[in-house]
N, C-alpha and C positions, 0 to 999 in steps of 0.2 A: 504339440506345443513343447518347446524346450522349457524344462523346469529347473529351479535352483538346485535340486538334488542331482540332476544330471551334470550341471556345471561343477558342483562340489566333487562329484566322482571323477571328472576329468582332471581336476586339480590334484586329487589323491593319486591318480594314475601317474601323473607327471612327477609328483614328489617321491613316490615309492618305486616307480619303474617296473611294477609287476601287478598282476591281478591280486595275488595273495597279499601283497603289501598294501594295496589300495583298499581291499576288503577290511583289513585290520584297522586302517585309518578311519574308515567309515563305520566301524563297529557293526558290520554285517558279515554274513557268510560269503565265501567266494562264489557259491552258486547264486545267491541273491544278487550279488554285484554283476555277475555275468548276465543274468536275466535283465537287469536294469540297462546294461550297455546294449544288449540286443534290442530292447524296447526303443532306445534312442536311435539306434541305427535304422530300425524299421521306420521311425517317424521321419528321418531325414533322407531315407533311401540311399544311404552310403555307409561304408565301414568307417570306423573311427581310428583304428590303429591296425598295424600289420601284425597278424597272428604269428606267434612263435618267434617274433623278432627280439633279439637281445643286443643292446638294450631296447626297451619298448620304443617303437617308432610310430608316431602319429601320421595318419594320412593327411592329405591337403584339407579335407573337410574337418578332420579331427583337430588340426592345427587352428583352423578358423574358430572352431568352438572353444578351443583352449584360450585363444586370444580374448574371446568374449568373456570367458570365465574370469580371466585375470583383470579385466576392466570392470566387470560388474560386481563381483563378490566383495572386493574391499569396500565399495560404496554401500552395499547391503549391510555389511558388518558395522560400518561406521554409523549408519542410520539407525540400526537396531540398538546400538549402544546409546545413541542420543535419546531415543524414545524411552529406553528403560530408565535412564537417569531422570527423565521428566523434569518438572519445574524445579525440584530441589537441587538438581545438578546443574541448572542453567545459571548464566549470569543474571544477577538481580538488578542490574543497572539498565535503565531505560532512558535513552537520550531522544527527546522530542524536538522536532522542528515544525514550525508553524508558518504557513504562507498567508495566513488570514489574520490581520490585526484584530478584527472584531471578535474573533474566536476566544480571545483571552477573557471575555466577559463571563462565559460559562465554563471555561476550561479549568480554572482554579478549583471550583467546587468538585469537578469530576476527579481531579487529582487527589483531593481529600478523600473522596469515596474509594478511589483505587487503593489508597494506602490501607484501608480497612480490609480489602480483599487480599492484598499482598503486602503485609507489614514489613517484610524484609527488603522490599523493592526500593531502590534509590532512583528517584526521578529527576532528571535534569531537563528543564525546558529552556530552549534557546531560540532567539530571533536573529542571531548574528549571521546565520546562513540564509536569510530571508530571500535573497534573489538567486541563490545557488543551492537551495536545499536538497534537490534531488541528486545533484552531483555529490553533495556531502553525505547523502544516504548511501550511495554506491561505494564511496570510499571508506565507509564505516564511521564517519564523524557523527552520524545520526543513526538511530534505530527505526524511527517512525517519522513520517512527514504527513501532516494534514494538508491536503491540496485539493483544488477544484480543477486542476489542469494536468491530468496524467500524461506522461510521455512514454510511448511504447518502448519496451526494452526487455531483454531476456533476464536480467538480474533482479529487476524490481517487480513486485506484484502489487496490484491495487485492489483494495477491498472497499466496495461502496458502503458508506455509512448512513447517509441520509441526504435528502434534497432540502434546499431552503430557497426562500424568495428574496430577491434584492429589490428594494423600492427606491424611488426618487424622493428625497426629502427637501422641501422648500419652505420658505417663510410664508406665513399666512398672508403677507402683503404681496407675494409674488402672484402674478396672474395665473400661473400654472396650478396654484392651490385649488382652484375651482374645477379642475379637470378630473374626470373619472380615471383617465389614463393619459399618458403623453406619448407622442410619436417621436422618432429620432429627429425629424425636421424641426420640432418645437424646441429642441435643445441646441440647435445650431448657434454657435458663438456664445453660449451660456458659460459663465464662469463656474468651473468645477472646484469644489473643495473636497480634498481626499486625504487619506493617510499618505505618508511619504513613500509613494509607490510610483514608478514611471507610468505615464499615461497609457502606454501600449499594454501594460499589464492589468489595467483596471477593467473589471467586468463590464461596466457601462460602455467603455470604448470598444473592447474586443468583441462583445456579443450583442451590442445594441447600435452604437453609432457607426463604427467602422463598416459593418456589413451593408449599411444604408448609404455609405459614402458621405457621412456627415462629420464635420470637424467641430469640436467644442471651442469655447473661448479660452481664456487664461486658466491655468491650473494652479490653485493655491493649496499648499500642503499643511497638514496639521497632525501632530502626534497622538493627541488624546481625543477619544470619542466625545467626551463632555464639551471640550473646547470647540470641536468641529460642529456640534449641534448648536452651540451658542452663536457661532459665526453664521450658520444658516438662518437662525432665528432673526439675526440682524440684517438679513437679506444681502449678505456679503457674497453670496453665490448659492449654488445648489449642490447636493451631495447624493450619493447612493450608499445605502447600508442594508445589511440583512435585517429582517424584522426584529430579531432579538435585540439588536443595538438601538433600534428606534424607540424601544420601550423606555430608554433612558431619557427621552425628551419630555417627560411629564412636567408640566408647568411652563414649557416654552411655547412660543407662538409658531408652531411648526405643523406642517401637514405632510403625510406620506401618500404618494401617488404611484399607481402601477406604471411600470415601464412596458408599454404596449398593451393591447387589449387583453392578452392572455397572461400578462405579467412575465417577469424575467426570473426563471427558476435555474438554480445552479446546484450541481452535486458536490458532495464532500467525500473525498476518498482518504483512506488510510494507506499510505505507501510504505512498504517494508521490503528488505532484501529476502529473496527466496531461500538463501542459505543462512539465514539468521540463526545464531546459536541460542537465542532467547525467544524462540518462536512461541512457546506457551505463554510467556509473559506478554508478548505483543498481542496475541489473540485475546487475552483477558482484557487488555487495555482497549482494544478496538470494539469488543462487545459492549463495554461500558460506555464508550463514546456513542455508539449506535443507539443504545437505549436512551442516552441523554438527548439525542436528536428527536426521538419520539416525544419526549417531554417538552422540548422546545416548540414542536409543531402543535402540541395540544394547547399550549399557552397562546400561540399565535392564532 
């Protein structure tokens, strides 16, 4: 196996042009350096440089290894530097993007908890990239996005935080209130009350109605959860919400019904750039959100 010490020796050979000079750069004896080179040549079954050549000339195999060293070693040095700096040397700004309106209910208390763990952190929570948050993440406008719909890619990593259940919310006067669960066919032509999100992005449509070939009725939009629940209580339509939002319906004539016999479960992921310079801060945030997910499920 080719090791970093071998690559560093190759770089020293190139920079010094001789075994004696390379040994000095690597702080070893010339004999020890020669032994290391012989070991590498044995591993790759090829010579690395032409003996007694002046200036020192690399063989084809040696040149390939040198190219590898020139590509890898700068990355290793940069990563080591980042890791040594740790959290104190990182940016203390965390720009959050949310694709879930109802997450705001429990998110603000989590932010307050996070400030106790990282007092120097500056947290900016934004919904202005609501429909383009993952692109905003890739371009650096955001550091973290909470999403249930990961998009495969090389630059963005997704960390699963927790799963949650989405339920249908109906007025007690609606005939569906008496059901243990509803099927997609029972929601055909039903008026949907939702946050201001396109129909195609709603969980109930993407993961429940559309796969069954069912089209809902009119879509009515509402910004606030409290107002949405009041409209449902007035039998103005039906809505779907995570269980944590349904708890706000206390005192309203509303019933929560399962979507399908097994219920509709959705995951929540924390998305972040793989090359983020504030990786430690991001991980602390994601750990806290994941623990909050456990608390939410206990309550539910």
